[in-house]
N, C-alpha and C positions, 0 to 999 in steps of 0.2 A: 563411445562413452556412454556409462547412464550417470541420468541427474534427477534425484529428488526433489519438490517444490514442497519445502519445508511449512504448507498450509494447510489448514483442513475448509477454509472459506471457497467456495465454490462458486462463488464472483470474482477472485485472484485468480484463480487457476486456470479460468476462460479468458482472461484477460492477459498472464503473463504467456499463457500456450500459445496465443495468437501474438502476441511481441515477439516471441521467441519461435518463432515458424523458419524455417529454412537453415537450422542451426542443426549439422551432424550430433544429435544427440538426442537420444533415448529417455524421454523426458516421465517417471515415473509421481504419481502422486498419492498421497492417503488411498483411494482405492483399489491399490496396488497390492496394497498390505492387511492384513486378517488383523493386526496390530496395531496401529499407528496411532503414535505418541500423541499428546495434545499439550505442548508443556505452558507454566504456566510464566506468562508474562510478569517477571518479577523486576523490573531494569528500571532506573527510573530515566532513561533514553532512548529514543528511536534504535539506535545504534545496540546497545545491549540487551534487549529485546531478540535483536535479527541475530546476535550469538548466539540467546540462549534457545533459540530454538531449530537454530543450523545445526547447530552443534547436536542437541540432542535427537534430531532425526537422523545427522551425521552416524549416532553412537547406536541409533535399535536398527539401522539396519544395514549401515555397514558400508556407503554407498555414501559418494561427496551429494551435499547439501542445500540448497538454494532457500534461501530465507528472506521475508523483506518484515518491516515493520511501517506504518508509514501514519502521520500527522498531520492533523488540520491545526495551524499556526494563526488563530487570533491574534493582530495586534495589540487592540481594545482590550481584551482578555490579558495581557503579558503574556501570548506567547500561547493561553489555554485555549483548546484540551489537548494540544500536543500529545504528548504519550498514550494520555489517558483518551485520546478520541475515538476509541472502539465500547470505552465503560466511563460518556462523556455524565450520564443521568443513573449510573448505577450497576450493579453486579447484575449482567442476565438482560438489560435492555436493549430495546429493539434501535432498525436504524431511526426509524420514525420519534423513539423517546430521546434520542440523538438532540436530531435536528430542532425539536422542540424544546429542548434543551439550553439548546444554539442561541435561538430567534430571539427564547424571552428575556437571554443574558445581555443580547443585543437590542431590545424594544423600546424607541426613541431612542438610538443611535444614526446620527446622522451620514449618509451613506459614503463622504469621502474619509468617515472613522470607519468603515467596517472590510477595512482593507487586510487582506488576507494570505495566506499560502499554505501550501498540499507539500509536505515532503514526505520521501520517500528511502532508507537504507536498505541495502540488500546483501545480506552477506552469504559468502558464496565458501562452504565447509569443506575444502577438500580431504583434509582431516581434522583431526580434534587440533592440529599447532600449522598448520596456515588455515587461514582466514581472508578473503580478499574480501572489498568493500566499494561499491556501488551507489551513488548518490544522485538523487533527483530532486529538483523544483519547481514549481508553477507558480505562479502569482496571479491573484485574483481577489474580489471581497465578495461579503455573502450579502446576503439578497435579502428584504425582509417577509419572501413569504417561498413556500416549495417552487420551482419550477421544472417541468420538465419529469419525462418516467423514464429514462432508461439511467442504466447506473444503476449507483448502489450507496451505501455511506452516505456523505453530505453530498455529493452532485447537484441535488435539486437546491440546494441553495449556496450553493459555490459557483457564482459567476463569472467566467473568462473571458478578459476584455477582449483580446484577440480575435475569436471566435462568435462577440457579441452576444454570446448565449450562457446560461449554463451549462456542467458538465454533462448535464441528464440531458439537456436538450441538445445533443448534437452523438451522431453514431461513434458505435464500441472505436470501429478503426481512428476517428478525427480522435478523437478523446487520448486512444495509445498513442498517437503522433503527437499529441501535446505535454501530455500527462507526466507527472512527477515519478511513478511508476515505466509505464513506459520509457523516459530516460534511465531511470537505473538500471531496468532490466534490458537494454538496447547496450547498456557501457558493458551488464554481466557476458551478455553475446557475443561481446566481440572481444572479450576477452578468454571467453570459451575456443571463440573461434582458433583463435592463434595459438593456446592450448594445445587446442586438436593438431591443428596443422604443425 
């Protein structure tokens, strides 16, 4: 079976490829296609954006596609940045811009009120009419400053209590064991294993 990872994000591709290692599926990425779409994430929820990406990549390639949308939900900010996590600081912003805006938004907020979670929704489009969902989430809190050099996105400000460190201070392997994306894509892999068998 062939499966397209419906993302242009090289960090996600590396994580997902490791999470799904051992699955009897040929994983294809944007690098395998000369004209790979970059779908506009116009949905208002993580689920809607995951569907948009999975279906558009399926239509473009004719191959089942697996997409995700992930977001950081900060309780003090009413669940923001949420679906706008990758664009929190505005169009064309960097990871550093988003982290800066987040930390500024929480400036002076007590540690006990900095609770947050990472949430991931993966959508598997086997075809345009058969779409399956897999979710994962992990609880933590937002640190007052950047900590660690691993990972990407909000990892340097997301403190994971079980490890006693931020996601940017633990190895990729350890992060994949616990992360929202790890949970969602392991569920997707388990479903695909049953489908293949």
